C-alpha positions as CSV (number, residue, x, y, z in Angstrom):
1,X,35.3,3.0,81.6
2,X,36.4,-0.7,81.3
3,X,34.9,-1.1,77.9
4,X,36.5,2.1,76.5
5,X,39.9,1.0,77.9
6,X,39.3,-2.5,76.4
7,X,38.6,-0.9,73.1
8,X,41.7,1.3,73.3
9,X,43.9,-1.6,74.1
10,X,42.4,-3.8,71.4
11,X,42.9,-1.1,68.8
12,X,46.6,-1.1,69.8
13,X,46.9,-4.9,69.3
14,X,46.7,-6.0,72.9
15,X,44.5,-8.7,74.5
16,X,42.9,-7.2,77.6
17,X,41.8,-9.4,80.5
18,X,39.7,-7.8,83.2
19,X,40.7,-8.5,86.8
20,X,38.0,-8.1,89.5
21,X,38.3,-8.2,93.3
22,X,38.9,-10.2,95.2
23,X,41.7,-11.9,93.2
24,X,42.0,-15.7,93.4
25,X,44.9,-16.4,95.7
26,X,46.3,-18.8,93.1
27,X,46.2,-16.4,90.2
28,X,49.6,-16.1,88.6
29,X,50.2,-12.4,87.8
30,X,53.3,-13.3,85.8
31,X,50.9,-14.4,83.0
32,X,50.4,-10.6,82.3
33,X,52.7,-8.4,80.3
34,X,51.4,-5.1,81.6
35,X,48.7,-3.6,83.8
36,X,46.2,-0.8,83.3
37,X,44.7,0.4,86.6
38,X,41.6,2.4,85.7
39,X,39.2,4.8,87.4
40,X,36.6,4.0,90.0
41,X,35.7,4.6,93.7
42,X,37.9,6.6,96.1
43,X,40.9,4.8,97.6
44,X,40.6,3.9,101.3
45,X,42.3,6.7,103.4
46,X,43.9,4.1,105.7
47,X,46.3,3.3,102.8
48,X,47.9,6.7,103.1
49,X,47.4,7.4,106.7
50,X,44.5,9.9,106.5
51,X,41.3,10.2,108.3
52,X,38.5,9.0,106.0
53,X,35.7,11.3,104.8
54,X,32.2,10.3,105.5
55,X,30.6,11.1,102.1
56,X,32.8,9.0,99.8
57,X,32.4,5.5,98.4
58,X,35.4,3.1,98.7
59,X,36.1,-0.5,97.7
60,X,38.5,-2.2,100.1
61,X,38.6,-5.4,98.1
62,X,39.7,-3.5,95.0
63,X,42.3,-1.5,97.0
64,X,43.8,-4.8,98.1
65,X,43.7,-6.2,94.6
66,X,45.5,-3.2,93.1
67,X,48.1,-3.1,95.8
68,X,48.8,-6.8,95.1
69,X,49.2,-6.1,91.4
70,X,51.6,-3.3,92.1
71,X,53.5,-5.4,94.6
72,X,54.1,-7.8,91.7
73,X,54.6,-5.4,88.8
74,X,57.0,-2.7,90.2
75,X,59.9,-4.9,91.3
76,X,59.8,-6.7,87.9
77,X,59.5,-3.5,85.9
78,X,56.2,-4.6,84.3
79,X,54.6,-1.7,82.4
80,X,51.9,0.1,84.4
81,X,49.5,2.7,83.2
82,X,47.4,4.3,86.0
83,X,44.2,6.2,85.0
84,X,42.6,8.7,87.5
85,X,42.2,6.5,90.6
86,X,44.9,4.3,89.1
87,X,47.4,7.2,89.1
88,X,46.6,7.9,92.7
89,X,47.0,4.3,93.6
90,X,50.4,4.1,91.9
91,X,51.5,7.1,93.9
92,X,50.2,5.8,97.2
93,X,51.8,2.4,96.6
94,X,55.2,4.2,96.5
95,X,54.5,5.9,99.8
96,X,52.9,9.1,98.6
97,X,49.4,10.5,99.4
98,X,46.6,12.4,97.8
99,X,44.3,15.4,98.5
100,X,41.0,13.8,99.5
101,X,39.2,16.9,98.2
102,X,41.3,18.9,95.8
103,X,39.1,22.0,96.0
104,X,40.2,22.4,99.6
105,X,43.8,22.6,98.4
106,X,43.1,24.5,95.2
107,X,40.5,27.1,95.8
108,X,40.3,28.3,92.2
109,X,39.5,25.0,90.7
110,X,36.0,25.2,89.2
111,X,33.5,22.4,89.5
112,X,33.9,20.4,86.3
113,X,32.6,16.9,85.7
114,X,32.7,15.8,82.0
115,X,34.4,13.3,79.8
116,X,35.0,16.0,77.2
117,X,38.3,17.9,76.9
118,X,37.8,21.0,79.1
119,X,41.1,21.6,80.8
120,X,44.6,22.4,79.5
121,X,47.5,20.3,80.8
122,X,51.1,21.4,80.5
123,X,53.9,18.8,80.7
124,X,57.0,19.5,82.7
125,X,60.3,20.1,80.8
126,X,62.3,16.9,80.2
127,X,59.7,14.4,81.3
128,X,59.0,11.2,79.4
129,X,55.3,12.0,79.1
130,X,56.1,15.0,76.9
131,X,58.4,12.8,74.8
132,X,55.6,10.2,74.3
133,X,52.8,12.6,73.6
134,X,54.9,15.0,71.6
135,X,53.3,18.2,72.9
136,X,53.9,20.6,75.7
137,X,50.2,21.3,76.2
138,X,47.0,19.5,75.3
139,X,43.4,19.3,76.4
140,X,42.0,16.7,78.9
141,X,38.7,15.9,80.5
142,X,37.8,16.2,84.2
143,X,36.2,13.3,86.2
144,X,37.9,13.6,89.6
145,X,37.7,15.3,92.9
146,X,40.9,14.0,94.4
147,X,44.5,14.5,93.2
148,X,48.1,13.6,94.0
149,X,49.7,15.6,96.8
150,X,52.9,14.2,98.3
151,X,54.9,12.3,95.7
152,X,55.8,8.6,96.3
153,X,59.3,7.4,96.2
154,X,60.8,7.6,92.8
155,X,57.8,9.4,91.3
156,X,57.9,12.9,89.7
157,X,55.3,15.3,88.5
158,X,54.9,15.0,84.7
159,X,52.1,17.5,84.1
160,X,49.8,20.0,85.8
161,X,46.6,21.7,84.7
162,X,46.1,25.5,84.5
163,X,45.0,25.5,88.2
164,X,48.2,23.9,89.4
165,X,46.7,20.5,90.1
166,X,48.9,17.5,89.4
167,X,47.6,15.8,86.3
168,X,50.3,13.2,85.6
169,X,53.1,11.4,87.4
170,X,55.8,9.1,86.2
171,X,58.7,7.0,87.4
172,X,61.7,7.9,85.2
173,X,63.6,4.8,86.3
174,X,61.0,2.4,85.0
175,X,60.5,1.1,81.5
176,X,56.9,2.4,81.5
177,X,55.2,3.6,84.6
178,X,52.8,6.5,84.1
179,X,49.8,7.8,86.0
180,X,47.4,10.3,84.5
181,X,44.6,12.0,86.3
182,X,42.4,12.4,83.3
183,X,40.6,9.6,81.3
184,X,42.4,9.1,78.0
185,X,40.1,6.2,77.1
186,X,37.3,8.8,76.5
187,X,39.6,10.8,74.2
188,X,41.1,8.3,71.8
189,X,39.8,10.4,68.9
190,X,42.5,12.9,69.9
191,X,46.1,12.3,69.0
192,X,47.8,12.8,72.4
193,X,45.7,10.2,74.1
194,X,46.1,7.6,71.3
195,X,49.8,8.1,71.6
196,X,49.7,7.3,75.3
197,X,47.9,4.0,74.6
198,X,50.3,3.3,71.7
199,X,53.3,3.8,73.9
200,X,51.9,1.5,76.6
201,X,51.2,-1.2,74.0
202,X,54.8,-0.9,72.8
203,X,56.1,-1.3,76.3
204,X,53.9,-4.4,76.9
205,X,55.5,-5.9,73.8
206,X,59.0,-5.2,75.3
207,X,59.9,-1.9,73.8
208,X,62.3,0.5,75.7
209,X,61.7,4.2,76.1
210,X,63.1,5.2,72.7
211,X,61.0,2.6,70.9
212,X,57.9,3.6,72.8
213,X,58.4,7.2,71.7
214,X,58.7,6.1,68.0
215,X,55.7,3.8,68.3
216,X,53.6,6.5,69.9
217,X,54.3,8.9,67.1
218,X,54.3,6.4,64.3
219,X,57.9,7.3,63.5
220,X,60.1,4.8,61.6
221,X,62.9,3.0,63.3
222,X,66.3,4.6,62.6
223,X,68.3,3.1,59.7
224,X,71.1,0.8,60.9
225,X,74.5,2.2,60.7
226,X,76.6,0.5,58.0
227,X,80.4,0.2,57.9
228,X,82.1,2.0,55.0
229,X,83.1,-0.4,52.3
230,X,86.8,-1.3,52.4
231,X,88.9,0.0,49.5
232,X,91.8,-2.4,48.6
233,X,95.3,-0.9,48.4
234,X,96.5,-0.2,45.0
235,X,99.6,-2.0,43.9
236,X,102.7,0.2,43.4
237,X,102.8,1.7,40.0
238,X,99.2,0.8,39.2
């Protein structure tokens, strides 16, 4: 997953640096212009007040690292893109929680485990994710057994799949703060997922929401408004 994310970021003109747990206590996170939190092991249930399951693999050092990254990034409005586990971590950091096993909450969800686009996601009306991707519906892959449940402070649902499972969350007050449950790094050959990476890259370079949208869709910047040329008064009798 790291190497595909690295490729997606490099294609968009960024210089990725991989952070691994545990972080050096002296590491200056202000050297980074954005953070992508990717997929991986399940998040420790103690972070959201749940009883841990016995048949899951967790990485407490990584949990601590990502919480530290978010502690730094969110108050400073540094762009954050959370992917799969990263989307869940973003929501948990804001005080939300997750379904530890989504099939217990969504009985109709079939067992799917593939990097290929097998599910249809529908974006909610008026969310920034739809503005960035430019589509109401699109296809995504499925590599997760957990999903966002209670929303964290300031977060909103941006998309669900056909089974009702939350597939994306966003913070509308942030310059760029999205979490997606699928893995767009496996799907960069499809336009909606390239647009997500492109918008993130624009945000890392300092773009606001309107510029991110234009960058994601490769739209030209609007022409600057010009003042009408002044016409001199004609002399009397001229």
